BALUMLUM-531764 format. One record per atom (N, C-alpha, C): residue in three letters; x, y, z. Coordinates in steps of 0.02 Angstrom, whole numbers, padded with zeros to 5 digits, always signed. Layout:
<rs>
AlaXYZ...
</rs>
This chain:
<rs>
Met-05698+10144+09649Met-05729+10097+09692Met-05740+10130+09768Arg-05804+10119+09786Arg-05822+10149+09853Arg-05812+10101+09909Leu-05818+10129+09974Leu-05804+10085+10030Leu-05865+10080+10072Gly-05883+10022+10098Gly-05937+10018+10151Gly-05909+09989+10211Ile-05956+09990+10268Ile-05940+09960+10330Ile-05998+09913+10349Asn-05982+09857+10373Asn-06039+09812+10400Asn-06026+09803+10476Leu-06082+09822+10508Leu-06074+09821+10588Leu-06098+09749+10610Gly-06118+09705+10563Gly-06134+09636+10580Gly-06197+09632+10617Tyr-06201+09580+10667Tyr-06265+09573+10707Tyr-06252+09612+10770Trp-06309+09641+10800Trp-06314+09670+10859Trp-06311+09616+10911Gly-06282+09628+10969Gly-06275+09574+11014Gly-06215+09526+11015Ala-06168+09545+10970Ala-06113+09502+10955Ala-06051+09524+11005Gly-06063+09569+11047Gly-06015+09593+11097Gly-05982+09656+11085Met-05996+09689+11034Met-05967+09757+11014Met-06018+09811+11007Asp-06080+09803+11040Asp-06137+09849+11033Asp-06117+09918+11052Ser-06084+09931+11109Ser-06071+09994+11133Ser-06019+10029+11087Asp-05985+09997+11043Asp-05937+10030+11003Asp-05967+10043+10927Asn-06022+10009+10913Asn-06036+10008+10850Asn-06064+10079+10820Leu-06090+10117+10862Leu-06111+10187+10843Leu-06039+10231+10830Ala-05991+10217+10869Ala-05925+10256+10853Ala-05896+10238+10789Val-05901+10165+10777Val-05878+10140+10709Val-05919+10175+10655Ala-05984+10178+10652Ala-06021+10210+10602Ala-06009+10284+10600Gln-06003+10317+10658Gln-05982+10387+10649Gln-05914+10401+10617Glu-05867+10363+10635Glu-05798+10370+10605Glu-05803+10348+10533Ala-05837+10302+10512Ala-05853+10288+10440Ala-05887+10345+10403Asp-05933+10377+10435Asp-05963+10437+10409Asp-05916+10495+10399Arg-05875+10505+10449Arg-05826+10559+10449Arg-05765+10546+10394Leu-05749+10477+10386Leu-05700+10464+10335Leu-05725+10463+10264Gly-05790+10467+10255Gly-05818+10463+10190Gly-05838+10403+10159Tyr-05849+10346+10203Tyr-05870+10288+10186Tyr-05942+10298+10159Asp-05960+10249+10103Asp-06016+10268+10067Asp-06084+10242+10094Val-06074+10180+10134Val-06137+10149+10161Val-06116+10107+10222Cys-06160+10105+10267Cys-06153+10071+10328Cys-06214+10018+10335Trp-06196+09954+10335Trp-06240+09898+10332Trp-06249+09868+10400Ala-06314+09843+10413Ala-06324+09803+10478Ala-06363+09738+10452Ala-06350+09684+10488Ala-06376+09622+10470Ala-06423+09599+10525Glu-06461+09539+10508Glu-06503+09513+10553Glu-06506+09435+10541Ala-06516+09398+10592Ala-06524+09323+10585Ala-06587+09299+10630Tyr-06569+09284+10690Tyr-06627+09272+10734Tyr-06612+09303+10804Gly-06582+09366+10802Gly-06569+09400+10865Gly-06591+09471+10853Ser-06544+09516+10844Ser-06566+09587+10826Ser-06597+09594+10759Asp-06642+09640+10757Asp-06673+09660+10687Asp-06629+09718+10663Ala-06624+09716+10591Ala-06583+09767+10562Ala-06614+09834+10563Ala-06680+09838+10556Ala-06715+09905+10545Ala-06703+09945+10604Thr-06708+09919+10671Thr-06699+09959+10729Thr-06627+09993+10729Val-06580+09945+10720Val-06505+09967+10716Val-06497+10019+10666Leu-06525+10015+10609Leu-06513+10063+10557Leu-06546+10124+10573Ser-06602+10133+10601Ser-06635+10196+10619Ser-06593+10229+10676Trp-06567+10193+10725Trp-06524+10221+10773Trp-06458+10249+10745Val-06427+10214+10694Val-06370+10247+10664Val-06385+10299+10624Ala-06437+10303+10583Ala-06459+10362+10544Ala-06476+10425+10581Ala-06492+10410+10641Ala-06512+10476+10679Ala-06448+10505+10708Gln-06395+10473+10711Gln-06327+10500+10736Gln-06272+10499+10684Thr-06291+10498+10625Thr-06243+10506+10572Thr-06266+10568+10523Glu-06228+10587+10481Glu-06252+10643+10439Glu-06249+10631+10360Arg-06204+10592+10340Arg-06197+10581+10264Arg-06196+10512+10242Ile-06174+10464+10283Ile-06165+10398+10254Ile-06235+10362+10246Asp-06242+10322+10194Asp-06298+10285+10180Asp-06305+10228+10232Ile-06369+10204+10244Ile-06386+10150+10286Ile-06412+10096+10248Gly-06397+10037+10261Gly-06423+09977+10218Gly-06435+09912+10258Ser-06482+09883+10237Ser-06500+09814+10269Ser-06463+09755+10235Ala-06425+09725+10268Ala-06384+09673+10236Ala-06389+09607+10281Ile-06443+09577+10290Ile-06506+09587+10246Ile-06567+09594+10292Phe-06622+09615+10259Phe-06691+09598+10290Phe-06709+09527+10257Gln-06731+09494+10306Gln-06743+09422+10284Gln-06811+09416+10255Ile-06821+09388+10194Ile-06884+09390+10162Ile-06937+09344+10202Pro-06922+09292+10237Pro-06970+09256+10275Pro-06993+09292+10335Ala-06960+09346+10357Ala-06973+09374+10415Ala-07029+09428+10408Arg-07040+09460+10352Arg-07092+09511+10342Arg-07131+09500+10276Thr-07190+09522+10281Thr-07227+09524+10219Thr-07197+09576+10170Pro-07202+09569+10107Pro-07175+09623+10064Pro-07205+09692+10076Ala-07266+09698+10092Ala-07302+09762+10111Ala-07265+09791+10168Met-07242+09749+10221Met-07213+09776+10276Met-07144+09803+10266Thr-07112+09764+10220Thr-07047+09785+10200Thr-07049+09851+10166Ala-07093+09861+10120Ala-07101+09924+10085Ala-07113+09977+10133Met-07154+09968+10186Met-07169+10020+10247Met-07104+10036+10274Thr-07065+09986+10293Thr-07006+09998+10331Thr-06952+10033+10293Ala-06948+10018+10221Ala-06897+10049+10178Ala-06918+10124+10170Ala-06982+10131+10159Ala-07007+10210+10143Ala-06997+10247+10207Thr-07011+10216+10266Thr-07004+10252+10332Thr-06924+10269+10350Leu-06880+10219+10338Leu-06810+10228+10339Leu-06779+10280+10300Asp-06804+10276+10234Asp-06783+10322+10189Asp-06800+10398+10203Ser-06868+10402+10225Ser-06896+10467+10246Ser-06855+10493+10305Leu-06848+10451+10360Leu-06812+10477+10420Leu-06741+10490+10410Ser-06708+10455+10360Ser-06634+10467+10353Ser-06622+10522+10306Gly-06672+10549+10279Gly-06658+10599+10223Gly-06637+10573+10161Gly-06661+10515+10134Gly-06644+10485+10075Gly-06575+10451+10072Arg-06559+10410+10134Arg-06501+10379+10139Arg-06509+10296+10149Phe-06568+10276+10132Phe-06575+10209+10143Phe-06570+10160+10080Arg-06544+10106+10093Arg-06534+10049+10034Arg-06563+09986+10062Leu-06606+09958+10021Leu-06645+09897+10046Leu-06603+09835+10019Gly-06581+09795+10061Gly-06549+09729+10052Gly-06590+09678+10074Leu-06605+09631+10026Leu-06653+09572+10039Leu-06615+09505+10035Gly-06638+09453+10068Gly-06615+09385+10055Gly-06661+09338+10088Val-06661+09282+10051Val-06710+09223+10080Val-06684+09192+10145Ser-06622+09206+10171Ser-06593+09168+10231Ser-06584+09098+10207Gly-06590+09056+10255Gly-06580+08982+10245Gly-06630+08941+10270Pro-06636+08875+10257Pro-06688+08834+10274Pro-06698+08830+10357Gln-06642+08827+10390Gln-06649+08820+10463Gln-06684+08879+10495Val-06663+08939+10468Val-06686+09004+10503Val-06764+09010+10474Ser-06773+08998+10411Ser-06836+09012+10379Ser-06892+08969+10413Glu-06879+08906+10418Glu-06925+08863+10436Glu-06923+08849+10516Gly-06868+08856+10549Gly-06854+08846+10623Gly-06879+08901+10659Trp-06862+08960+10639Trp-06874+09026+10672Trp-06938+09060+10651Tyr-06944+09066+10586Tyr-06999+09104+10559Tyr-07063+09057+10539Gly-07051+08993+10535Gly-07108+08947+10516Gly-07129+08950+10444Val-07080+08979+10403Val-07097+08989+10331Val-07059+08935+10294Lys-07096+08897+10252Lys-07068+08844+10213Lys-07017+08875+10165Phe-06962+08838+10162Phe-06903+08859+10123Phe-06907+08824+10056Asp-06955+08848+10013Asp-06962+08819+09949Asp-06967+08871+09896Lys-06947+08849+09834Lys-06944+08897+09775Lys-06924+08964+09791Pro-06856+08971+09821Pro-06832+09035+09841Pro-06825+09083+09790Leu-06812+09065+09725Leu-06808+09113+09676Leu-06876+09138+09654Ala-06922+09096+09643Ala-06989+09128+09630Ala-07018+09164+09685Arg-07006+09152+09750Arg-07031+09187+09808Arg-06993+09257+09806Thr-06931+09263+09794Thr-06893+09324+09789Thr-06918+09369+09733Arg-06929+09345+09674Arg-06951+09379+09618Arg-07019+09413+09635Glu-07074+09373+09663Glu-07140+09401+09682Glu-07123+09457+09742Tyr-07088+09440+09786Tyr-07069+09480+09840Tyr-07048+09557+09819Val-06997+09552+09768Val-06970+09618+09747Val-07027+09654+09703Asp-07069+09615+09665Asp-07117+09646+09631Asp-07171+09685+09668Ile-07184+09653+09729Ile-07230+09682+09768Ile-07205+09743+09805Val-07144+09736+09831Val-07110+09792+09867Val-07104+09851+09825Arg-07086+09841+09759Arg-07075+09895+09715Arg-07141+09928+09692Lys-07191+09887+09690Lys-07259+09911+09670Lys-07285+09953+09725Ala-07274+09929+09787Ala-07301+09967+09845Ala-07268+10024+09852Met-07206+10036+09838Met-07163+10102+09848Met-07182+10147+09794Thr-07215+10132+09741Thr-07239+10179+09692Thr-07299+10222+09716Arg-07327+10194+09769Arg-07384+10225+09803Arg-07446+10220+09758Glu-07448+10171+09714Glu-07512+10153+09683Glu-07547+10103+09729Arg-07610+10097+09714Arg-07648+10051+09751Arg-07627+09979+09739Leu-07615+09941+09793Leu-07582+09879+09790Leu-07626+09817+09781Ser-07619+09794+09717Ser-07648+09727+09707Ser-07595+09678+09669Tyr-07605+09616+09685Tyr-07553+09570+09656Tyr-07581+09500+09658Glu-07571+09462+09599Glu-07589+09396+09591Glu-07525+09352+09576Gly-07501+09316+09622Gly-07441+09272+09614Gly-07452+09202+09640Glu-07398+09166+09634Glu-07405+09096+09668Glu-07394+09100+09741His-07364+09146+09768His-07348+09149+09838His-07381+09206+09876Trp-07402+09253+09845Trp-07442+09309+09872Trp-07499+09327+09824Thr-07558+09343+09856Thr-07613+09374+09819Thr-07637+09429+09866Leu-07640+09486+09836Leu-07665+09545+09873Leu-07718+09585+09828Pro-07775+09602+09860Pro-07800+09575+09921Pro-07823+09507+09917Leu-07826+09476+09979Leu-07846+09404+09982Leu-07917+09401+09952Pro-07934+09355+09904Pro-07995+09342+09869Pro-08048+09327+09920Gly-08111+09348+09907Gly-08167+09324+09939Gly-08174+09359+10009Gly-08138+09406+10026Gly-08136+09440+10091Gly-08151+09511+10093Pro-08152+09547+10148Pro-08155+09616+10154Pro-08104+09661+10129Gly-08045+09632+10116Gly-07984+09671+10097Gly-07996+09712+10030Lys-07963+09771+10027Lys-07966+09804+09967Lys-07897+09834+09958Pro-07883+09847+09888Pro-07816+09879+09875Pro-07803+09944+09910Leu-07748+09949+09946Leu-07725+10007+09982Leu-07664+10030+09949Lys-07644+10099+09966Lys-07587+10126+09943Lys-07544+10154+10009Leu-07476+10147+09997Leu-07430+10166+10052Leu-07442+10244+10062Thr-07450+10266+10123Thr-07464+10334+10145Thr-07396+10365+10159Val-07338+10337+10169Val-07285+10371+10185Val-07246+10384+10118His-07220+10440+10116His-07177+10467+10055His-07109+10455+10069Pro-07080+10403+10030Pro-07007+10406+10041Pro-06966+10463+10013Gln-06907+10481+10039Gln-06875+10535+10016Gln-06858+10535+09937Arg-06849+10471+09912Arg-06829+10464+09840Arg-06884+10417+09804Glu-06893+10434+09744Glu-06939+10396+09705Glu-06915+10322+09698His-06852+10313+09695His-06819+10244+09683His-06768+10231+09739Ile-06787+10184+09781Ile-06744+10163+09838Ile-06699+10107+09809Pro-06635+10114+09810Pro-06594+10057+09784Pro-06610+09989+09819Leu-06615+09941+09779Leu-06635+09869+09807Leu-06577+09825+09791Tyr-06550+09789+09840Tyr-06503+09739+09830Tyr-06525+09672+09854Ile-06498+09620+09828Ile-06513+09549+09846Ile-06450+09511+09861Ala-06449+09481+09917Ala-06392+09436+09942Ala-06397+09374+09898Ala-06341+09360+09858Ala-06343+09304+09807Ala-06276+09266+09810Ile-06285+09199+09797Ile-06225+09156+09799Ile-06225+09110+09740Gly-06282+09078+09733Gly-06278+09027+09676Gly-06294+09058+09605Pro-06274+09023+09556Pro-06279+09051+09487Pro-06352+09076+09465Lys-06402+09034+09483Lys-06472+09052+09465Lys-06490+09116+09505Asn-06474+09112+09567Asn-06496+09173+09607Asn-06458+09238+09580Leu-06394+09231+09567Leu-06357+09287+09545Leu-06383+09311+09477Ala-06405+09273+09434Ala-06436+09290+09371Ala-06498+09329+09381Gln-06541+09302+09423Gln-06599+09339+09442Gln-06587+09404+09473Thr-06531+09404+09522Thr-06521+09467+09550Thr-06499+09520+09498Gly-06455+09505+09450Gly-06443+09548+09399Gly-06501+09569+09359Glu-06550+09528+09354Glu-06611+09546+09310Glu-06659+09597+09348Ile-06665+09591+09415Ile-06722+09624+09453Ile-06695+09678+09504Ala-06637+09675+09520Ala-06606+09715+09576Ala-06560+09772+09544Asp-06546+09814+09593Asp-06496+09864+09580Asp-06426+09855+09598Gly-06421+09796+09639Gly-06351+09782+09667Gly-06352+09713+09695Ala-06298+09684+09703Ala-06291+09620+09731Ala-06243+09618+09794Leu-06270+09589+09852Leu-06229+09582+09904Leu-06189+09511+09910Leu-06128+09512+09904Leu-06090+09446+09902Leu-06052+09430+09964Ile-06036+09371+09979Ile-06003+09349+10034Ile-05950+09299+10011Phe-05886+09299+10047Phe-05839+09252+10026Phe-05820+09260+09952Pro-05807+09323+09930Pro-05791+09330+09863Pro-05710+09337+09854Ala-05688+09293+09815Ala-05619+09295+09790Ala-05609+09332+09730Ala-05569+09381+09728Ala-05557+09423+09662Ala-05537+09377+09609Glu-05498+09324+09621Glu-05472+09286+09573Glu-05527+09242+09536His-05587+09231+09573His-05638+09189+09547His-05699+09231+09539Leu-05700+09294+09547Leu-05760+09337+09542Leu-05796+09330+09475Glu-05756+09325+09422Glu-05791+09334+09356Glu-05829+09272+09349Glu-05802+09205+09357Glu-05844+09147+09348Glu-05891+09126+09398Thr-05884+09151+09465Thr-05933+09136+09520Thr-05983+09190+09526Ala-05975+09249+09491Ala-06029+09306+09509Ala-06039+09341+09450Val-05988+09377+09427Val-05997+09434+09377Val-06032+09402+09310Thr-06006+09348+09288Thr-06037+09317+09230Thr-06116+09306+09231His-06135+09280+09294His-06206+09265+09310His-06243+09330+09313Leu-06222+09385+09349Leu-06248+09447+09355Leu-06262+09473+09288Gly-06211+09471+09245Gly-06210+09507+09178Gly-06266+09469+09140Ala-06273+09406+09144Ala-06325+09366+09106Ala-06394+09397+09125Gly-06402+09403+09187Gly-06470+09429+09217Gly-06480+09502+09188Arg-06427+09540+09186Arg-06441+09609+09167Arg-06456+09604+09091Glu-06421+09568+09050Glu-06440+09558+08982Glu-06506+09535+08970Lys-06530+09489+09013Lys-06600+09461+09008Lys-06653+09531+09011Ala-06635+09577+09051Ala-06674+09633+09068Ala-06664+09686+09023Gly-06620+09676+08971Gly-06603+09728+08923Gly-06553+09782+08948Lys-06512+09762+08999Lys-06472+09811+09030Lys-06397+09791+09029Thr-06353+09829+09050Thr-06283+09809+09059Thr-06265+09814+09131Leu-06206+09796+09153Leu-06186+09801+09222Leu-06163+09877+09239Glu-06167+09916+09190Glu-06154+09991+09204Glu-06213+10012+09257Gly-06183+10039+09309Gly-06232+10070+09363Gly-06259+10020+09408Phe-06240+09951+09404Phe-06259+09898+09444Phe-06207+09898+09503Asp-06228+09892+09560Asp-06179+09892+09620Asp-06161+09822+09639Ile-06101+09802+09627Ile-06071+09733+09645Ile-06033+09749+09721Cys-06069+09720+09768Cys-06050+09743+09834Cys-06032+09681+09881Pro-05972+09658+09878Pro-05952+09607+09927Pro-05929+09629+09994Thr-05935+09584+10039Thr-05911+09600+10112Thr-05850+09563+10128Leu-05796+09597+10149Leu-05736+09557+10163Leu-05712+09580+10231Pro-05701+09532+10274Pro-05668+09540+10340Pro-05597+09569+10333Leu-05578+09606+10370Leu-05514+09642+10364Leu-05470+09632+10432Ala-05407+09616+10427Ala-05365+09620+10488Ala-05300+09654+10467Leu-05288+09699+10498Leu-05224+09741+10488Leu-05170+09715+10528Gly-05106+09712+10500Gly-05050+09690+10528Gly-04988+09683+10478Ala-04934+09659+10506Ala-04877+09655+10465Ala-04883+09594+10411Asp-04857+09605+10350Asp-04859+09554+10302Asp-04829+09485+10323Lys-04774+09487+10368Lys-04750+09422+10397Lys-04802+09393+10438Asp-04847+09419+10464Asp-04900+09394+10512Asp-04957+09368+10476Val-04962+09370+10409Val-05024+09355+10371Val-05053+09285+10399Ser-05008+09236+10406Ser-05036+09174+10424Ser-05068+09173+10494Ala-05043+09212+10542Ala-05077+09218+10604Ala-05141+09261+10601Leu-05143+09310+10552Leu-05208+09350+10541Leu-05256+09301+10511Ala-05237+09262+10463Ala-05284+09211+10428Ala-05316+09167+10489Asp-05281+09146+10533Asp-05301+09107+10586Asp-05361+09136+10624Met-05368+09197+10629Met-05419+09234+10663Met-05488+09218+10630Phe-05484+09205+10564Phe-05549+09186+10529Phe-05563+09121+10517Arg-05526+09074+10550Arg-05544+09003+10535Arg-05611+08984+10568Pro-05626+09003+10628Pro-05699+08985+10652Pro-05753+09014+10614Tyr-05745+09073+10585Tyr-05794+09108+10545Tyr-05800+09070+10485Thr-05748+09052+10449Thr-05755+09015+10380Thr-05775+08946+10391Ala-05760+08918+10446Ala-05781+08846+10463Ala-05856+08848+10478Leu-05882+08900+10506Leu-05954+08906+10521Leu-05991+08907+10451Tyr-05969+08953+10407Tyr-06003+08959+10343Tyr-05996+08895+10296Val-05943+08880+10285Val-05921+08827+10235Val-05939+08758+10262Gly-05935+08748+10332Gly-05951+08683+10365Gly-06021+08680+10391Gly-06043+08730+10427Gly-06101+08719+10466Gly-06161+08761+10446Met-06162+08810+10402Met-06219+08849+10380Met-06261+08811+10331Gly-06324+08812+10352Gly-06373+08774+10304Gly-06373+08696+10330Ser-06390+08654+10286Ser-06389+08582+10297Ser-06334+08551+10250Arg-06321+08488+10256Arg-06272+08459+10210Arg-06291+08463+10134Lys-06354+08461+10122Lys-06378+08465+10054Lys-06385+08531+10031Gln-06399+08583+10073Gln-06413+08656+10061Gln-06365+08698+10100Asn-06300+08699+10082Asn-06247+08747+10112Asn-06226+08781+10048Phe-06249+08844+10040Phe-06228+08879+09980Phe-06157+08900+09983Tyr-06132+08915+10044Tyr-06062+08931+10054Tyr-06015+08872+10035Asn-06034+08814+10058Asn-05990+08758+10037Asn-05990+08744+09964Gln-06048+08755+09931Gln-06048+08750+09865Gln-06002+08801+09827Leu-06005+08861+09855Leu-05961+08913+09826Leu-05883+08895+09830Ala-05866+08867+09890Ala-05799+08849+09896Ala-05778+08792+09845Arg-05826+08752+09831Arg-05811+08698+09784Arg-05801+08736+09718Arg-05846+08782+09695Arg-05839+08812+09632Arg-05769+08857+09626Met-05744+08874+09683Met-05684+08911+09685Met-05622+08860+09681Gly-05635+08791+09676Gly-05590+08747+09664Gly-05562+08709+09729Tyr-05600+08714+09783Tyr-05591+08687+09851Tyr-05635+08630+09861Glu-05651+08586+09811Glu-05700+08538+09818Glu-05685+08486+09877Lys-05620+08453+09868Lys-05603+08409+09923Lys-05604+08437+09992Glu-05575+08500+09999Glu-05565+08531+10060Glu-05639+08550+10089Ala-05684+08571+10043Ala-05750+08590+10070Ala-05792+08525+10096Val-05780+08467+10066Val-05806+08411+10092Val-05777+08393+10163Glu-05712+08399+10168Glu-05684+08385+10233Glu-05709+08431+10289Ile-05710+08497+10272Ile-05728+08546+10325Ile-05802+08532+10341Gln-05845+08516+10292Gln-05911+08500+10312Gln-05927+08437+10352Asp-05887+08392+10338Asp-05894+08320+10372Asp-05875+08335+10447Lys-05820+08367+10457Lys-05794+08379+10520Lys-05839+08420+10561Tyr-05862+08479+10533Tyr-05905+08524+10568Tyr-05967+08489+10592Leu-06003+08455+10542Leu-06064+08420+10555Leu-06063+08366+10607Ala-06000+08339+10611Ala-05987+08290+10662Ala-05970+08313+10730Gly-05964+08380+10738Gly-05952+08412+10802Gly-05882+08425+10812Asp-05842+08415+10766Asp-05770+08430+10768Asp-05753+08505+10733Lys-05772+08554+10771Lys-05767+08620+10744Lys-05700+08641+10739Glu-05652+08618+10789Glu-05582+08642+10783Glu-05551+08606+10722Gly-05566+08544+10715Gly-05544+08500+10657Gly-05565+08534+10592Ala-05630+08555+10590Ala-05653+08593+10531Ala-05613+08656+10515Ala-05601+08697+10569Ala-05564+08754+10559Ala-05494+08745+10536Ala-05462+08691+10561Ala-05395+08675+10542Ala-05390+08650+10473Ala-05442+08620+10447Ala-05444+08598+10379Ala-05453+08647+10326Ile-05462+08710+10348Ile-05474+08764+10293Ile-05402+08787+10267Pro-05393+08784+10201Pro-05328+08803+10177Pro-05321+08876+10189Glu-05255+08895+10207Glu-05245+08962+10219Glu-05264+09015+10156Arg-05243+08986+10099Arg-05261+09020+10038Arg-05340+09040+10031Leu-05376+08995+10050Leu-05450+09014+10042Leu-05470+09068+10090Ile-05442+09072+10147Ile-05451+09131+10194Ile-05423+09191+10164Asp-05360+09184+10141Asp-05324+09245+10113Asp-05363+09273+10057Gln-05390+09227+10006Gln-05423+09251+09956Gln-05491+09282+09967Thr-05519+09272+10024Thr-05590+09300+10041Thr-05591+09350+10102Thr-05525+09375+10112Thr-05520+09427+10167Thr-05473+09476+10147Leu-05456+09528+10180Leu-05408+09574+10169Leu-05363+09571+10232Leu-05299+09550+10223Leu-05247+09530+10270Leu-05181+09578+10266Gly-05161+09600+10319Gly-05091+09622+10314Gly-05080+09698+10315Ser-05035+09723+10285Ser-05016+09797+10286Ser-05057+09831+10240Val-05063+09900+10246Val-05099+09946+10207Val-05080+09932+10137Glu-05017+09915+10115Glu-04991+09912+10051Glu-05024+09846+10024Arg-05020+09795+10061Arg-05051+09731+10036Arg-05127+09737+10025Ile-05160+09770+10072Ile-05230+09779+10067Ile-05242+09819+10003Ala-05209+09868+09986Ala-05213+09911+09925Ala-05211+09868+09860Glu-05155+09822+09869Glu-05150+09775+09807Glu-05213+09735+09795Arg-05240+09703+09848Arg-05302+09670+09849Arg-05355+09709+09825Met-05365+09770+09849Met-05418+09813+09821Met-05418+09829+09747Gln-05357+09834+09722Gln-05353+09841+09656Gln-05374+09782+09614Ala-05362+09723+09641Ala-05388+09661+09608Ala-05464+09651+09611Tyr-05491+09670+09666Tyr-05566+09672+09669Tyr-05596+09730+09617Ala-05567+09783+09616Ala-05588+09835+09570Ala-05586+09808+09497Ala-05532+09776+09480Ala-05522+09749+09412Ala-05568+09694+09400Ala-05592+09658+09455Ala-05639+09606+09443Ala-05713+09631+09437Gly-05727+09694+09443Gly-05789+09725+09434Gly-05826+09750+09500Val-05795+09745+09562Val-05824+09767+09621Val-05832+09846+09616Thr-05886+09869+09634Thr-05899+09942+09639Thr-05907+09966+09710Thr-05927+09930+09755Thr-05926+09948+09827Thr-05894+09889+09866Leu-05840+09902+09901Leu-05806+09852+09945Leu-05828+09868+10012Thr-05863+09819+10043Thr-05886+09821+10111Thr-05838+09794+10163Leu-05812+09827+10206Leu-05762+09799+10257Leu-05795+09781+10322Ala-05772+09723+10353Ala-05793+09699+10414Ala-05734+09692+10461Pro-05716+09753+10493Pro-05650+09752+10535Pro-05647+09693+10586Ala-05597+09660+10592Ala-05589+09613+10650Ala-05575+09641+10711Gly-05587+09610+10770Gly-05561+09630+10826Gly-05628+09659+10870Phe-05618+09644+10939Phe-05671+09677+10988Phe-05650+09751+11013Ala-05588+09769+11011Ala-05564+09827+11038Ala-05581+09882+10986Leu-05620+09932+11013Leu-05640+09992+10977Leu-05583+10021+10931Glu-05530+10033+10965Glu-05471+10067+10928Glu-05451+10029+10869Asp-05449+09962+10876Asp-05424+09914+10826Asp-05478+09924+10763Arg-05538+09930+10777Arg-05590+09932+10725Arg-05582+10000+10690Leu-05567+10047+10730Leu-05563+10122+10701Leu-05502+10121+10660Ala-05447+10093+10683Ala-05390+10089+10652Ala-05395+10058+10576Ser-05433+10002+10577Ser-05447+09969+10516Ser-05487+10010+10463Leu-05532+10050+10488Leu-05571+10099+10447Leu-05528+10147+10418Arg-05480+10176+10457Arg-05431+10223+10423Arg-05385+10191+10376Ala-05361+10127+10393Ala-05325+10094+10346Ala-05359+10081+10278Gly-05427+10067+10286Gly-05466+10053+10229Gly-05463+10114+10180Thr-05470+10177+10208Thr-05471+10238+10161Thr-05404+10249+10129Glu-05349+10234+10176Glu-05283+10241+10155Glu-05262+10195+10097Ala-05286+10134+10107Ala-05272+10082+10053Ala-05310+10098+09994Leu-05366+10124+09996Leu-05409+10144+09935Leu-05369+10199+09895Glu-05343+10249+09936Glu-05303+10305+09909Glu-05237+10282+09873Arg-05206+10228+09909Arg-05140+10206+09879Arg-05155+10160+09821Ala-05209+10131+09817Ala-05229+10091+09758Ala-05250+10137+09698Gly-05256+10201+09709Gly-05282+10246+09657Gly-05358+10235+09641Leu-05397+10220+09691Leu-05466+10200+09678Leu-05511+10250+09709Ala-05488+10292+09750Ala-05521+10347+09790Ala-05560+10397+09741
</rs>
């Protein structure tokens, strides 16, 4: 099992240290450094900055938002980043959510599966450097009846095939991801539930495409907090606001993919309570309503030994790249977490 690092969103208060984190991950042999975007910093700029000041580690978008860019623009960005980084770019895509898609980008959040499939088709076709033409429900290239003509990408990416990942949560999205992508970006993954919540659906998609999960990158992101095992409850409390935001307030009452995931993991009653309190403005109450076990199952908490045991569970569940999101604002704490990650991987016998 490989390790990754997620820098999160630029502008979250740790900007000055993020380069040092990426460089230490590069030195320690981490496999990939991911950057995210929502409605603040864009991931492409951050990744180009990191790539210019690291040597070996891959850079990945987790994610480029599909409503933010046309597929051809995404192909241009991917090819450019791959060329500039010397073949180290991984393209992660996702549809975002209805509030961001419609409120920030002005793009209707409808038919996300069909839209994603067409988007991936166009991106991949563009990166073959063939002349681009496409007829779909959501995109038609060139536009009919006008002066447009099929064009081809003029930039040569370093590699013929840039790995493509999709952020997926729901069963149908996971199945399609297995069918059309090279990897899946997962969030709130519990090793104990990974088979039924993700792996089975990914495998079904791979089977539909005539493939197996061999070579497919299952890549969850887990927050990490290092400390004594006796302090696990206190460490878990650090992630209550984070978990409450996603389970309680991300998306709408009807379209909260994270809330639905918590329900599929067996926390149906708790998920309802967390969402009710969060949407009523009681964020503290929502955070307090989160079972400690839910946080413990979806993070890495405690000593290096305890984290190593959890890593073994994730590897046994099918995870191939485990992405860490170290807690804390102090640079030294984040660097210590990186070093603990590599030590735990070695103790788990997975390095």
